[in-house]
Backbone as CSV, one residue per row, in Angstrom:
resi,resn,N_x,N_y,N_z,CA_x,CA_y,CA_z,C_x,C_y,C_z
1,MET,-6.202,12.490,14.837,-6.648,11.129,14.548,-5.814,10.548,13.405
2,ALA,-5.368,9.331,13.582,-4.594,8.661,12.532,-5.509,8.358,11.352
3,ARG,-4.949,8.483,10.152,-5.670,8.080,8.942,-4.759,7.344,7.984
4,LEU,-3.467,7.247,8.319,-2.499,6.500,7.527,-2.104,5.284,8.354
5,PHE,-2.497,4.115,7.904,-2.277,2.896,8.676,-1.381,1.958,7.890
6,PHE,-0.206,1.698,8.431,0.768,0.848,7.763,1.033,-0.380,8.624
7,VAL,1.131,-1.536,7.968,1.561,-2.743,8.672,2.969,-3.095,8.201
8,THR,3.735,-3.624,9.114,5.075,-4.081,8.804,5.283,-5.419,9.494
9,GLY,6.379,-6.064,9.234,6.662,-7.351,9.859,7.664,-8.128,9.040
10,ARG,8.123,-9.183,9.618,9.143,-10.005,8.972,8.624,-10.585,7.656
11,PRO,9.516,-10.859,6.701,9.083,-11.464,5.437,8.306,-12.756,5.683
12,GLY,7.202,-12.897,4.970,6.398,-14.116,5.070,5.413,-14.135,6.217
13,ILE,5.360,-13.076,7.027,4.468,-13.064,8.193,3.005,-12.866,7.793
14,GLY,2.763,-12.303,6.595,1.379,-12.148,6.134,0.897,-10.708,6.061
15,LYS,1.799,-9.759,5.814,1.411,-8.343,5.738,0.366,-8.115,4.647
16,THR,0.641,-8.614,3.452,-0.287,-8.399,2.340,-1.608,-9.107,2.594
17,SER,-1.577,-10.277,3.197,-2.821,-10.996,3.507,-3.686,-10.199,4.474
18,VAL,-3.069,-9.615,5.501,-3.802,-8.770,6.447,-4.416,-7.587,5.706
19,LEU,-3.612,-6.944,4.873,-4.085,-5.792,4.108,-5.260,-6.174,3.213
20,LEU,-5.142,-7.277,2.488,-6.212,-7.690,1.570,-7.508,-8.030,2.304
21,ARG,-7.391,-8.664,3.467,-8.608,-8.958,4.248,-9.271,-7.660,4.713
22,ALA,-8.466,-6.674,5.101,-9.028,-5.378,5.504,-9.701,-4.701,4.316
23,VAL,-9.048,-4.731,3.156,-9.608,-4.106,1.956,-10.924,-4.771,1.568
24,GLU,-10.963,-6.096,1.601,-12.206,-6.798,1.249,-13.324,-6.441,2.218
25,GLY,-12.992,-6.306,3.504,-13.997,-5.896,4.484,-14.535,-4.505,4.211
26,LEU,-13.659,-3.586,3.828,-14.092,-2.223,3.515,-14.888,-2.176,2.210
27,LYS,-14.469,-2.960,1.216,-15.223,-3.025,-0.043,-16.627,-3.565,0.193
28,SER,-16.769,-4.517,1.115,-18.086,-5.094,1.402,-19.019,-4.058,2.022
29,LYS,-18.455,-2.961,2.529,-19.249,-1.862,3.079,-19.454,-0.758,2.031
30,SER,-19.157,-1.090,0.770,-19.398,-0.227,-0.395,-18.473,0.984,-0.496
31,TYR,-17.292,0.903,0.105,-16.321,1.971,-0.080,-15.525,1.721,-1.356
32,LYS,-15.167,2.809,-2.019,-14.365,2.722,-3.242,-12.893,2.719,-2.840
33,VAL,-12.221,1.615,-3.151,-10.826,1.415,-2.765,-9.980,1.363,-4.037
34,GLY,-8.824,1.999,-4.009,-7.911,1.957,-5.148,-6.473,2.017,-4.674
35,GLY,-5.557,1.742,-5.585,-4.145,1.787,-5.244,-3.406,0.595,-5.819
36,MET,-2.267,0.299,-5.216,-1.332,-0.701,-5.746,-1.193,-1.897,-4.813
37,LEU,-1.212,-3.069,-5.414,-0.923,-4.316,-4.705,0.311,-4.949,-5.333
38,SER,1.069,-5.676,-4.535,2.163,-6.465,-5.099,2.059,-7.891,-4.564
39,ARG,2.527,-8.811,-5.375,2.522,-10.213,-4.935,3.666,-10.942,-5.617
40,GLU,4.168,-11.951,-4.925,5.252,-12.731,-5.526,4.679,-13.680,-6.559
41,VAL,5.485,-13.997,-7.555,5.087,-14.924,-8.618,6.078,-16.080,-8.598
42,ARG,5.533,-17.287,-8.606,6.373,-18.487,-8.574,6.101,-19.341,-9.801
43,GLU,7.149,-20.007,-10.263,7.026,-21.029,-11.308,7.653,-22.296,-10.766
44,LYS,6.882,-23.374,-10.761,7.339,-24.673,-10.255,7.931,-24.540,-8.856
45,GLY,7.289,-23.714,-8.026,7.695,-23.550,-6.643,8.842,-22.582,-6.412
46,VAL,9.397,-22.018,-7.481,10.531,-21.102,-7.356,10.055,-19.685,-7.655
47,ARG,10.372,-18.749,-6.745,9.978,-17.362,-6.963,10.794,-16.765,-8.103
48,ILE,10.077,-16.227,-9.094,10.748,-15.633,-10.255,10.628,-14.112,-10.287
49,GLY,9.755,-13.571,-9.435,9.606,-12.128,-9.430,8.416,-11.676,-8.619
50,PHE,8.096,-10.396,-8.825,6.998,-9.762,-8.113,6.142,-8.995,-9.109
51,GLU,4.854,-9.196,-9.011,3.895,-8.558,-9.892,3.285,-7.359,-9.159
52,ILE,2.954,-6.305,-9.895,2.193,-5.199,-9.331,0.848,-5.140,-10.034
53,ILE,-0.165,-4.775,-9.249,-1.540,-4.783,-9.739,-2.211,-3.476,-9.353
54,ASP,-2.853,-2.836,-10.318,-3.706,-1.683,-10.050,-5.004,-2.245,-9.481
55,PHE,-5.259,-1.979,-8.205,-6.396,-2.600,-7.528,-7.717,-2.238,-8.191
56,HIS,-7.849,-1.025,-8.665,-9.125,-0.588,-9.242,-9.353,-1.180,-10.635
57,SER,-8.349,-1.072,-11.513,-8.540,-1.505,-12.904,-8.183,-2.968,-13.137
58,GLY,-7.371,-3.536,-12.245,-6.899,-4.904,-12.445,-5.691,-5.005,-13.362
59,ARG,-5.213,-3.887,-13.875,-4.044,-3.893,-14.765,-2.827,-4.419,-14.006
60,ARG,-2.021,-5.233,-14.691,-0.872,-5.885,-14.067,0.417,-5.565,-14.793
61,GLY,1.504,-5.626,-14.035,2.833,-5.452,-14.606,3.853,-6.095,-13.685
62,TRP,5.098,-6.007,-14.069,6.174,-6.573,-13.255,6.837,-5.493,-12.421
63,LEU,6.911,-5.740,-11.136,7.722,-4.895,-10.261,9.188,-5.283,-10.423
64,ALA,9.442,-6.575,-10.413,10.810,-7.087,-10.572,10.726,-8.533,-11.044
65,HIS,11.782,-8.954,-11.751,11.791,-10.306,-12.309,13.239,-10.760,-12.431
66,VAL,13.455,-12.065,-12.340,14.816,-12.599,-12.483,15.358,-12.386,-13.888
67,ASN,14.488,-12.285,-14.892,14.918,-12.094,-16.282,14.684,-10.680,-16.802
68,GLN,14.407,-9.743,-15.920,14.229,-8.344,-16.335,15.555,-7.844,-16.904
69,PRO,15.573,-7.354,-18.153,16.850,-7.016,-18.796,17.521,-5.746,-18.273
70,VAL,16.735,-4.771,-17.827,17.325,-3.517,-17.350,16.655,-3.110,-16.051
71,GLY,17.336,-2.250,-15.315,16.787,-1.740,-14.067,17.711,-2.042,-12.906
72,PRO,17.464,-1.383,-11.776,18.302,-1.592,-10.597,18.201,-3.028,-10.082
73,ASN,19.311,-3.527,-9.560,19.339,-4.868,-8.971,18.939,-4.840,-7.505
74,VAL,18.089,-5.790,-7.131,17.786,-6.063,-5.725,17.883,-7.573,-5.587
75,GLY,18.982,-8.045,-5.018,19.215,-9.480,-4.960,19.339,-10.038,-6.365
76,LYS,18.592,-11.112,-6.648,18.660,-11.729,-7.981,17.664,-11.124,-8.966
77,TYR,16.964,-10.076,-8.545,15.923,-9.459,-9.372,16.387,-8.102,-9.899
78,ARG,15.798,-7.722,-11.048,15.942,-6.351,-11.536,14.562,-5.699,-11.477
79,VAL,14.558,-4.452,-11.042,13.307,-3.714,-10.897,12.885,-3.153,-12.257
80,ASN,11.609,-3.317,-12.575,11.031,-2.795,-13.811,10.490,-1.389,-13.510
81,LEU,11.324,-0.383,-13.730,10.953,0.986,-13.391,9.785,1.490,-14.231
82,ASN,9.656,1.012,-15.466,8.565,1.437,-16.339,7.207,0.991,-15.782
83,ASP,7.057,-0.296,-15.479,5.784,-0.788,-14.936,5.518,-0.196,-13.557
84,LEU,6.578,-0.011,-12.772,6.408,0.573,-11.447,5.848,1.993,-11.558
85,GLU,6.322,2.739,-12.549,5.818,4.108,-12.704,4.404,4.118,-13.269
86,ILE,4.196,3.389,-14.365,2.901,3.458,-15.045,1.798,2.791,-14.218
87,ILE,2.033,1.584,-13.742,0.990,0.842,-13.024,1.032,1.139,-11.528
88,GLY,2.209,1.069,-10.934,2.315,1.266,-9.492,2.010,2.688,-9.067
89,ALA,2.878,3.630,-9.462,2.675,5.027,-9.087,1.377,5.568,-9.683
90,GLY,1.072,5.143,-10.905,-0.168,5.595,-11.547,-1.409,5.191,-10.767
91,SER,-1.442,3.966,-10.259,-2.618,3.502,-9.515,-2.760,4.240,-8.183
92,ILE,-1.631,4.601,-7.557,-1.679,5.344,-6.289,-2.184,6.765,-6.544
93,ARG,-1.671,7.408,-7.585,-2.140,8.769,-7.919,-3.632,8.759,-8.278
94,ASP,-4.052,7.754,-9.039,-5.467,7.644,-9.394,-6.334,7.471,-8.144
95,ALA,-5.885,6.633,-7.205,-6.648,6.415,-5.974,-6.718,7.688,-5.133
96,ALA,-5.624,8.458,-5.110,-5.625,9.712,-4.344,-6.682,10.675,-4.875
97,LYS,-6.979,10.585,-6.164,-7.975,11.472,-6.769,-9.380,10.879,-6.724
98,ASN,-9.511,9.566,-6.962,-10.815,8.992,-7.246,-11.364,7.995,-6.234
99,ALA,-10.541,7.468,-5.357,-11.020,6.467,-4.397,-11.340,7.129,-3.061
100,GLN,-12.044,6.416,-2.205,-12.278,6.884,-0.844,-11.182,6.391,0.095
101,ILE,-10.600,5.240,-0.236,-9.547,4.634,0.583,-8.419,4.219,-0.358
102,ILE,-7.183,4.551,0.021,-6.012,4.286,-0.818,-5.227,3.127,-0.213
103,ILE,-4.748,2.216,-1.082,-3.871,1.145,-0.613,-2.521,1.237,-1.327
104,VAL,-1.468,0.964,-0.547,-0.106,0.959,-1.080,0.594,-0.274,-0.534
105,ASP,0.733,-1.289,-1.373,1.409,-2.527,-0.995,2.503,-2.790,-2.034
106,GLU,3.734,-2.499,-1.760,4.308,-2.121,-0.493,5.308,-1.018,-0.677
107,ILE,5.766,-0.437,0.422,6.877,0.507,0.379,8.098,-0.282,0.814
108,GLY,8.959,-0.596,-0.154,10.120,-1.434,0.119,11.281,-1.054,-0.772
109,PRO,12.372,-1.817,-0.688,13.590,-1.462,-1.415,13.404,-1.346,-2.922
110,MET,12.573,-2.196,-3.515,12.382,-2.149,-4.969,11.629,-0.887,-5.370
111,GLU,10.541,-0.610,-4.668,9.702,0.534,-4.997,10.435,1.865,-4.778
112,LEU,11.299,1.904,-3.778,11.955,3.158,-3.409,13.007,3.615,-4.417
113,PHE,13.326,2.794,-5.404,14.235,3.218,-6.466,13.624,4.306,-7.350
114,LEU,12.307,4.397,-7.373,11.628,5.277,-8.320,11.084,6.519,-7.618
115,GLN,11.562,7.679,-8.037,11.095,8.943,-7.446,9.609,9.158,-7.685
116,ALA,9.095,8.751,-8.836,7.663,8.915,-9.114,6.815,8.114,-8.129
117,PHE,7.301,6.957,-7.690,6.590,6.174,-6.667,6.583,6.947,-5.358
118,ARG,7.742,7.448,-4.957,7.835,8.233,-3.713,6.866,9.412,-3.757
119,ASP,6.864,10.124,-4.890,5.991,11.289,-5.036,4.518,10.890,-4.947
120,ALA,4.163,9.755,-5.546,2.773,9.293,-5.507,2.360,8.950,-4.077
121,VAL,3.254,8.332,-3.309,2.948,7.998,-1.913,2.732,9.273,-1.106
122,VAL,3.590,10.270,-1.296,3.434,11.544,-0.580,2.116,12.213,-0.967
123,GLU,1.797,12.200,-2.264,0.520,12.763,-2.725,-0.655,12.052,-2.054
124,ALA,-0.584,10.734,-1.976,-1.654,9.961,-1.336,-1.759,10.291,0.148
125,MET,-0.616,10.410,0.815,-0.639,10.722,2.248,-1.194,12.114,2.510
126,ASN,-0.998,13.026,1.577,-1.464,14.402,1.744,-2.861,14.628,1.177
127,SER,-3.514,13.568,0.715,-4.833,13.693,0.079,-5.960,13.923,1.077
128,GLY,-5.716,13.652,2.347,-6.771,13.739,3.347,-7.606,12.479,3.457
129,LYS,-7.292,11.474,2.632,-8.058,10.229,2.628,-7.344,9.161,3.467
130,PRO,-8.096,8.194,3.982,-7.438,7.098,4.691,-6.576,6.273,3.738
131,LEU,-5.451,5.805,4.253,-4.510,5.009,3.463,-4.139,3.775,4.271
132,LEU,-4.198,2.640,3.622,-3.726,1.375,4.200,-2.520,0.937,3.387
133,GLY,-1.432,0.616,4.067,-0.243,0.222,3.338,0.597,-0.783,4.091
134,THR,1.583,-1.316,3.387,2.565,-2.204,4.005,3.943,-1.591,3.807
135,ILE,4.773,-1.799,4.823,6.146,-1.309,4.797,7.071,-2.498,4.976
136,HIS,8.056,-2.596,4.104,9.057,-3.652,4.194,9.762,-3.561,5.545
137,PHE,9.989,-4.700,6.163,10.607,-4.761,7.487,12.053,-4.287,7.431
138,ARG,12.416,-3.393,8.295,13.785,-2.912,8.493,14.378,-2.126,7.336
139,VAL,13.544,-1.500,6.530,14.060,-0.620,5.490,14.274,0.755,6.101
140,HIS,15.408,1.348,5.803,15.705,2.703,6.275,15.744,3.616,5.064
141,ASP,14.902,4.664,5.109,14.794,5.569,3.977,14.153,6.858,4.474
142,PRO,14.514,7.999,3.884,13.890,9.259,4.310,12.360,9.256,4.209
143,LEU,11.789,8.583,3.210,10.333,8.519,3.101,9.735,7.806,4.314
144,LEU,10.355,6.706,4.727,9.837,5.976,5.888,10.024,6.774,7.172
145,THR,11.118,7.501,7.277,11.322,8.371,8.442,10.225,9.423,8.495
146,MET,9.884,9.999,7.337,8.809,10.985,7.278,7.480,10.375,7.721
147,ILE,7.194,9.152,7.250,5.949,8.478,7.644,5.920,8.278,9.153
148,LYS,7.009,7.782,9.717,7.061,7.511,11.160,6.896,8.774,11.987
149,ASN,7.289,9.916,11.439,7.215,11.169,12.181,5.895,11.920,11.993
150,ARG,5.010,11.405,11.161,3.717,12.077,10.947,2.772,11.779,12.111
151,ASP,2.055,12.818,12.547,1.089,12.654,13.635,-0.125,11.834,13.211
152,ASP,-0.403,11.798,11.902,-1.592,11.093,11.417,-1.279,9.691,10.906
153,ALA,-0.081,9.179,11.228,0.311,7.838,10.767,0.472,6.895,11.950
154,GLU,0.087,5.656,11.723,0.261,4.597,12.722,0.858,3.384,12.019
155,ILE,1.918,2.829,12.598,2.574,1.646,12.043,2.390,0.504,13.031
156,ILE,1.866,-0.611,12.537,1.556,-1.771,13.373,2.333,-2.971,12.854
157,GLU,3.001,-3.663,13.744,3.749,-4.857,13.339,2.829,-6.067,13.308
158,VAL,2.861,-6.803,12.207,2.121,-8.060,12.087,2.943,-9.143,12.788
159,THR,2.299,-9.869,13.687,2.952,-10.956,14.423,2.118,-12.226,14.274
160,HIS,2.674,-13.344,14.699,1.908,-14.598,14.681,0.675,-14.472,15.571
161,GLU,0.795,-13.666,16.641,-0.305,-13.532,17.598,-1.444,-12.669,17.078
162,ASN,-1.139,-11.636,16.257,-2.216,-10.719,15.860,-2.675,-10.862,14.415
163,ARG,-1.988,-11.650,13.617,-2.287,-11.622,12.181,-3.665,-12.178,11.818
164,ALA,-4.249,-13.007,12.662,-5.574,-13.551,12.347,-6.683,-12.521,12.524
165,HIS,-6.480,-11.515,13.374,-7.538,-10.531,13.632,-7.139,-9.084,13.326
166,LEU,-5.908,-8.855,12.904,-5.443,-7.488,12.673,-6.261,-6.765,11.601
167,HIS,-6.739,-7.500,10.603,-7.543,-6.853,9.563,-8.790,-6.192,10.141
168,ASN,-9.395,-6.813,11.167,-10.583,-6.215,11.789,-10.229,-4.923,12.510
169,ILE,-9.055,-4.877,13.121,-8.594,-3.650,13.783,-8.402,-2.549,12.751
170,LEU,-7.797,-2.892,11.612,-7.601,-1.897,10.551,-8.930,-1.399,10.001
171,ILE,-9.870,-2.294,9.784,-11.200,-1.895,9.304,-11.825,-0.912,10.289
172,ASP,-11.771,-1.232,11.581,-12.354,-0.346,12.598,-11.690,1.023,12.588
173,LYS,-10.366,1.056,12.450,-9.646,2.333,12.450,-10.042,3.185,11.246
174,VAL,-10.118,2.571,10.074,-10.514,3.315,8.880,-11.961,3.787,9.008
175,MET,-12.837,2.934,9.516,-14.247,3.311,9.685,-14.387,4.480,10.656
176,GLN,-13.637,4.472,11.747,-13.676,5.587,12.697,-13.240,6.875,12.011
177,CYS,-12.201,6.783,11.224,-11.699,7.938,10.481,-12.769,8.476,9.538
178,LEU,-13.383,7.594,8.780,-14.400,8.014,7.820,-15.650,8.559,8.509
179,LYS,-16.052,7.937,9.615,-17.238,8.412,10.346,-16.988,9.775,10.968
180,ALA,-15.811,9.968,11.539,-15.485,11.265,12.143,-15.554,12.360,11.096
181,THR,-15.088,12.056,9.920,-15.074,13.046,8.851,-16.472,13.307,8.319
182,SER,-17.260,12.256,8.152,-18.589,12.457,7.576,-19.478,13.263,8.519
183,HIS,-19.219,13.185,9.825,-19.996,13.976,10.780,-19.548,15.431,10.792
184,SER,-18.286,15.677,10.511,-17.769,17.049,10.608,-17.703,17.758,9.265
185,SER,-18.061,17.066,8.207,-17.952,17.671,6.875,-19.249,17.511,6.110
186,SER,-19.603,18.541,5.401,-20.798,18.450,4.565,-20.442,18.128,3.129
187,GLN,-19.127,17.878,2.860,-18.698,17.557,1.523,-19.148,16.159,1.155
188,SER,-19.362,15.937,-0.138,-19.722,14.594,-0.591,-18.500,13.694,-0.610
189,GLU,-17.295,14.291,-0.752,-16.044,13.513,-0.767,-15.632,13.229,0.667
190,LEU,-15.392,11.971,0.991,-14.969,11.621,2.342,-13.469,11.819,2.496
191,THR,-13.084,12.633,3.462,-11.671,12.803,3.782,-11.511,12.768,5.284
192,CYS,-10.291,12.517,5.738,-10.016,12.431,7.179,-9.006,13.481,7.591
193,GLU,-9.231,14.724,7.202,-8.285,15.787,7.532,-8.511,16.268,8.943
């Protein structure tokens, strides 16, 4: 049974929006959700960077910014490896230990610069817990190849046709995973192994 659910799709198609609607639906059912969110930040209509947010604590930092003084370049942005490690990777590791459902938004070129992020994603995938994530469209990387080759992972493309209801499909998939586990396990911790 799949327990790692990733959405992908062209830039601007609404991957994060689908993910957030699914997360809100699961939270409304009283599940503890944790992990990392990212969102673009604009000033006067111009994108200046990307923020990362620890979903559980609300702590924020910069994933990348046009004025970031150091870090790897991705287009006109520099990646903030410090915030990515402390807030991004830290929130994923915390969710792998303390949440029932883990979110990772997103696995993309900026995030993949940091080995600690990669390690946190692998730890989350191996936690036995359901994971909802987004994958940058057309990124080629050994981590993504590993995800695609896992029997417990499913990758779904967000399209104009499915984006209005895809969150409900994700909620159902996670709920099936959690229900299957709660019936087969007497542990208080919900896992989908």
